[in-house]
Short mmCIF file of the C-alpha atoms (twelve columns), coordinates in Angstrom:
data_MODEL
# 
_entry.id   MODEL 
# 
loop_
_atom_site.group_PDB 
_atom_site.id 
_atom_site.type_symbol 
_atom_site.label_atom_id 
_atom_site.label_alt_id 
_atom_site.label_comp_id 
_atom_site.label_asym_id 
_atom_site.label_seq_id 
_atom_site.Cartn_x 
_atom_site.Cartn_y 
_atom_site.Cartn_z 
_atom_site.pdbx_PDB_model_num 
ATOM 1  C CA . MET A 1  0.000   0.000  0.000   1 
ATOM 2  C CA . GLU A 2  1.066   3.541  -0.632  1 
ATOM 3  C CA . ILE A 3  -0.178  7.008  0.330   1 
ATOM 4  C CA . MET A 4  -0.963  9.240  -2.657  1 
ATOM 5  C CA . GLN A 5  -2.874  12.440 -3.376  1 
ATOM 6  C CA . ALA A 6  -5.797  12.623 -5.801  1 
ATOM 7  C CA . GLU A 7  -5.349  15.282 -8.460  1 
ATOM 8  C CA . GLU A 8  -8.303  14.990 -10.827 1 
ATOM 9  C CA . THR A 9  -10.850 12.746 -12.498 1 
ATOM 10 C CA . LEU A 10 -9.691  11.070 -15.687 1 
ATOM 11 C CA . VAL A 11 -12.408 11.018 -18.354 1 
ATOM 12 C CA . CYS A 12 -11.945 8.058  -20.678 1 
ATOM 13 C CA . THR A 13 -14.968 7.412  -22.899 1 
ATOM 14 C CA . ASN A 14 -13.467 4.633  -25.042 1 
ATOM 15 C CA . ARG A 15 -11.892 1.984  -22.848 1 
ATOM 16 C CA . SER A 16 -11.060 -1.679 -22.630 1 
ATOM 17 C CA . PHE A 17 -13.933 -3.995 -21.741 1 
ATOM 18 C CA . GLY A 18 -11.943 -5.097 -18.667 1 
ATOM 19 C CA . LEU A 19 -12.253 -1.622 -17.122 1 
ATOM 20 C CA . GLU A 20 -16.055 -1.708 -17.412 1 
ATOM 21 C CA . HIS A 21 -17.460 1.626  -16.147 1 
ATOM 22 C CA . SER A 22 -14.933 2.129  -13.352 1 
ATOM 23 C CA . SER A 23 -14.218 5.683  -12.200 1 
ATOM 24 C CA . LEU A 24 -10.613 6.646  -12.863 1 
ATOM 25 C CA . ARG A 25 -8.495  9.171  -10.932 1 
ATOM 26 C CA . VAL A 26 -5.094  10.727 -11.559 1 
ATOM 27 C CA . LEU A 27 -2.945  10.380 -8.421  1 
ATOM 28 C CA . ARG A 28 0.462   11.802 -7.507  1 
ATOM 29 C CA . ASP A 29 2.935   9.955  -5.288  1 
ATOM 30 C CA . ARG A 30 5.374   11.625 -2.879  1 
ATOM 31 C CA . ASN A 31 8.018   11.830 -5.622  1 
ATOM 32 C CA . GLY A 32 5.635   13.698 -7.940  1 
ATOM 33 C CA . LYS A 33 4.995   10.786 -10.303 1 
ATOM 34 C CA . GLN A 34 1.460   10.665 -11.699 1 
ATOM 35 C CA . GLN A 35 -0.442  7.381  -11.912 1 
ATOM 36 C CA . VAL A 36 -3.986  6.382  -12.798 1 
ATOM 37 C CA . ALA A 37 -6.069  4.333  -10.363 1 
ATOM 38 C CA . VAL A 38 -9.542  2.829  -10.270 1 
ATOM 39 C CA . ASP A 39 -11.658 4.685  -7.703  1 
ATOM 40 C CA . PRO A 40 -14.425 2.602  -6.088  1 
ATOM 41 C CA . VAL A 41 -14.720 4.933  -3.049  1 
ATOM 42 C CA . GLY A 42 -15.386 8.338  -4.686  1 
ATOM 43 C CA . VAL A 43 -12.422 10.580 -3.842  1 
ATOM 44 C CA . ARG A 44 -12.255 14.304 -4.539  1 
ATOM 45 C CA . PRO A 45 -9.284  16.258 -5.893  1 
ATOM 46 C CA . GLY A 46 -6.872  16.985 -3.049  1 
ATOM 47 C CA . ASN A 47 -7.864  13.936 -0.952  1 
ATOM 48 C CA . TRP A 48 -5.033  11.844 0.460   1 
ATOM 49 C CA . VAL A 49 -5.677  8.153  -0.195  1 
ATOM 50 C CA . ILE A 50 -4.320  4.667  0.457   1 
ATOM 51 C CA . THR A 51 -3.761  2.652  -2.711  1 
ATOM 52 C CA . MET A 52 -3.566  -1.081 -3.303  1 
ATOM 53 C CA . SER A 53 -1.450  -2.477 -6.132  1 
ATOM 54 C CA . GLY A 54 -0.910  -5.779 -7.897  1 
ATOM 55 C CA . SER A 55 -3.506  -8.514 -7.439  1 
ATOM 56 C CA . ALA A 56 -4.784  -6.783 -4.264  1 
ATOM 57 C CA . ALA A 57 -5.902  -3.894 -6.495  1 
ATOM 58 C CA . ARG A 58 -8.358  -6.173 -8.268  1 
ATOM 59 C CA . TYR A 59 -9.845  -7.376 -4.983  1 
ATOM 60 C CA . ALA A 60 -10.130 -3.789 -3.709  1 
ATOM 61 C CA . THR A 61 -12.484 -2.914 -6.576  1 
ATOM 62 C CA . GLY A 62 -15.015 -5.430 -5.300  1 
ATOM 63 C CA . ASN A 63 -15.000 -7.066 -8.736  1 
ATOM 64 C CA . PHE A 64 -12.022 -9.312 -9.506  1 
ATOM 65 C CA . SER A 65 -12.782 -9.197 -13.238 1 
ATOM 66 C CA . ILE A 66 -11.810 -5.494 -13.490 1 
ATOM 67 C CA . LEU A 67 -8.362  -5.171 -15.043 1 
ATOM 68 C CA . THR A 68 -6.349  -2.861 -12.800 1 
ATOM 69 C CA . ASP A 69 -3.046  -2.855 -10.973 1 
ATOM 70 C CA . LEU A 70 -3.763  0.272  -8.869  1 
ATOM 71 C CA . THR A 71 -6.957  0.878  -6.856  1 
ATOM 72 C CA . ILE A 72 -7.868  3.467  -4.244  1 
ATOM 73 C CA . GLY A 73 -8.701  1.563  -1.080  1 
ATOM 74 C CA . GLY A 74 -9.641  4.432  1.232   1 
ATOM 75 C CA . ILE A 75 -9.605  8.155  1.925   1 
ATOM 76 C CA . ILE A 76 -7.267  9.285  4.711   1 
ATOM 77 C CA . ASP A 77 -8.933  11.560 7.269   1 
ATOM 78 C CA . PHE A 78 -5.724  12.635 9.056   1 
ATOM 79 C CA . TRP A 79 -2.044  11.682 9.155   1 
ATOM 80 C CA . GLU A 80 1.301   13.187 10.103  1 
ATOM 81 C CA . ALA A 81 3.629   13.720 7.141   1 
ATOM 82 C CA . GLU A 82 7.293   12.702 7.451   1 
ATOM 83 C CA . ASN A 83 8.387   16.337 7.619   1 
ATOM 84 C CA . ASP A 84 6.288   16.875 10.797  1 
ATOM 85 C CA . GLN A 85 3.635   18.932 8.964   1 
ATOM 86 C CA . SER A 86 0.013   17.911 9.424   1 
ATOM 87 C CA . THR A 87 -1.753  16.757 6.301   1 
ATOM 88 C CA . GLY A 88 -5.453  16.177 5.903   1 
ATOM 89 C CA . ASN A 89 -8.301  17.108 8.188   1 
ATOM 90 C CA . THR A 90 -8.649  16.429 11.874  1 
ATOM 91 C CA . VAL A 91 -11.726 14.363 12.577  1 
ATOM 92 C CA . THR A 92 -13.589 14.951 15.839  1 
ATOM 93 C CA . THR A 93 -16.185 12.565 17.158  1 
ATOM 94 C CA . GLY A 94 -18.601 12.798 20.003  1 
# 
């Protein structure tokens, strides 16, 4: 798993049958590299997410027949970045 940031929705009208009607998102990793992931959870631009790769990415879609090697598995509510700067939103309950 890896932490990445969602940048934008990727509109792809003509696609392989194996992608079905999956939502696609452009993500950026901590080194600035952009990647495309299947988004079964509905992220918004700017959200920090946890991604699954390899065969786990197919299971994370909820449909093993979808052809993907990168899937967003969840939206991060709050985490501490390595450089001691807070990233995300603090969630309060109660």
